[in-house]
C-alpha positions in Angstrom: 49.6 36.3 106.7 47.5 38.7 108.9 49.1 37.8 112.2 51.8 39.7 114.1 53.1 38.2 117.4 53.5 40.3 120.5 56.5 41.1 122.7 59.3 38.4 122.4 57.1 35.8 120.6 58.1 34.2 117.3 56.0 32.4 114.7 57.8 29.4 113.3 56.8 27.0 110.5 58.2 23.4 110.9 60.4 22.1 108.2 59.5 18.6 106.9 61.3 15.6 108.5 63.4 13.1 106.6 61.4 10.5 104.6 64.3 8.0 104.6 67.1 7.1 106.9 70.7 7.5 105.8 70.7 3.7 105.0 67.7 4.1 102.6 65.0 2.7 104.8 61.7 4.6 104.3 60.2 5.9 107.6 56.5 5.4 107.9 54.4 8.4 109.1 53.5 6.7 112.4 57.2 6.3 113.4 58.3 9.9 112.4 59.2 12.4 115.1 58.1 16.0 114.7 61.0 17.9 113.3 62.8 20.3 115.6 63.9 22.6 112.8 61.8 25.4 111.3 61.7 28.7 109.4 60.8 31.9 111.2 57.7 33.4 109.6 57.2 36.5 111.8 58.7 38.0 115.0 57.3 40.4 117.6 58.9 43.8 118.3 60.9 42.5 121.3 60.7 42.4 125.1 61.0 45.2 127.6 63.9 45.2 130.2 63.5 46.4 133.8 63.8 50.1 132.8 61.1 49.8 130.1 63.5 49.9 127.2 62.6 47.8 124.2 65.2 45.0 123.6 65.1 43.8 119.9 65.0 40.0 119.1 68.1 38.2 117.7 66.0 36.2 115.2 64.4 37.6 112.1 61.8 36.4 109.5 63.4 33.9 107.2 66.0 32.5 109.7 66.2 28.6 109.9 66.2 27.8 113.7 66.4 24.7 116.0 64.0 24.5 118.9 63.2 22.2 121.7 61.0 19.1 121.2 58.1 20.5 123.3 58.6 24.2 122.5 55.8 26.4 121.5 52.1 26.3 121.0 50.7 24.7 117.8 48.2 26.9 115.9 46.6 26.9 112.5 46.5 30.3 110.7 45.2 30.6 107.1 45.1 26.8 106.9 48.9 26.5 107.7 50.2 24.7 110.8 52.5 27.0 112.8 54.2 27.2 116.2 54.1 30.3 118.4 57.0 30.4 120.9 59.1 32.7 122.9 62.5 33.6 121.6 64.1 31.9 124.6 62.6 28.5 123.4 64.8 28.8 120.3 68.1 26.9 120.7 70.0 28.5 117.8 70.1 29.7 114.2 71.2 27.4 111.4 73.5 29.1 109.0 
């Protein structure tokens, strides 16, 4: 991918949602919610603090993360649907 986010921005690829419920009922596409879990594709260099010092991000490429339902901006890069969001929109890293 030829895209590098700036500052404290992160590029995330959404992971696919569940096709069935735990009880085995198949969920139609029209009833599915967008997944709130994704994989970090790329990260920016970090944000600057008040003194101008670069503060590195806590997430790195390859991390599985959870984010808010309305977080990020949806973009299409090289035919792939991605989200660009600030690191502060990420709720946590899934181990």
